[in-house]
Structures are given as C-alpha cells and as structure tokens.
C-alpha positions in Angstrom: 19.8 -37.4 -8.0 18.9 -35.4 -4.9 17.2 -35.9 -1.5 14.3 -34.9 0.8 15.1 -34.4 4.0 12.5 -33.8 6.4 11.8 -32.0 9.6 11.3 -34.6 12.2 9.5 -31.7 14.4 8.5 -28.9 11.9 6.6 -29.4 8.5 9.9 -28.1 6.6 12.1 -30.1 4.3 15.5 -29.5 2.5 16.8 -30.6 -1.1 20.2 -32.5 -1.2 22.4 -33.0 -3.9 23.4 -36.3 -3.6 26.8 -36.1 -5.9 28.3 -32.6 -3.6 26.6 -33.5 -0.1 25.5 -30.1 -0.6 22.2 -28.6 0.0 19.8 -26.5 -1.6 18.0 -23.4 0.1 13.6 -22.9 -0.9 14.2 -19.8 -2.4 13.4 -18.9 -6.2 15.9 -17.0 -6.4 19.0 -19.5 -5.3 20.2 -20.7 -8.9 20.6 -24.2 -7.7 17.2 -23.9 -6.7 16.1 -23.3 -9.6 18.0 -26.5 -11.5 16.2 -28.8 -9.2 13.0 -27.3 -10.9 14.8 -27.7 -14.2 15.5 -31.2 -13.3 11.7 -32.0 -12.2 10.9 -30.6 -15.4 13.6 -32.4 -17.6 13.5 -36.0 -15.5 10.6 -36.7 -13.2 10.9 -38.2 -10.4 13.7 -40.2 -11.8 16.1 -37.3 -10.1 14.9 -37.7 -7.2 14.9 -40.6 -4.4 11.7 -41.2 -2.9 9.2 -38.6 -3.0 8.9 -34.9 -4.5 7.1 -32.6 -1.8 3.8 -31.4 -3.8 4.9 -27.4 -3.3 8.1 -28.6 -5.1 6.0 -29.9 -7.8 3.8 -27.1 -8.3 6.8 -25.1 -8.4 7.9 -27.0 -11.1 5.3 -27.4 -13.4 4.2 -23.8 -13.2 8.0 -23.1 -14.4 7.4 -25.4 -16.9 4.4 -23.9 -17.9 5.8 -20.6 -18.2 8.4 -21.8 -20.6 5.6 -23.6 -23.2 4.3 -19.7 -23.1 7.5 -18.2 -24.5 
C-alpha cells in the first residue's frame, strides 16, 4: 500500500511505501516508480490510502494505454 505525502509549503508530494517505510522518487526512470504505476493499473485506488494525484493517475493511464498497443 502507498500513501501520498504532500508538502504544506509547496505543491509537491512524495509516495511512501507503507510496508517498507521508504519513499519512491517521482522519476519515470526509477523501477519503484514504475512498480507504483503497475500497481495503480492492476489495483486502482485500492493500493493507496487516500486519493491518487491526478498526474500520477495520468502516468498510469498512459502506461496502460502503451501496454495495450503492444
């Protein structure tokens, strides 16, 4: 499960992996970030505590569309 932590002072956020108490960088080249997208594609909002940010959902939707084309 993931939690989105938002900054009070900036309009940024990070993704926390609950099981490992670690954070995922918002970097498409990062394998953990790609795993988050895969989990969103497979499980939807059930893999998050709270709402999924729009841009993260859009990235997952784009990845899913690319996978369907293959």
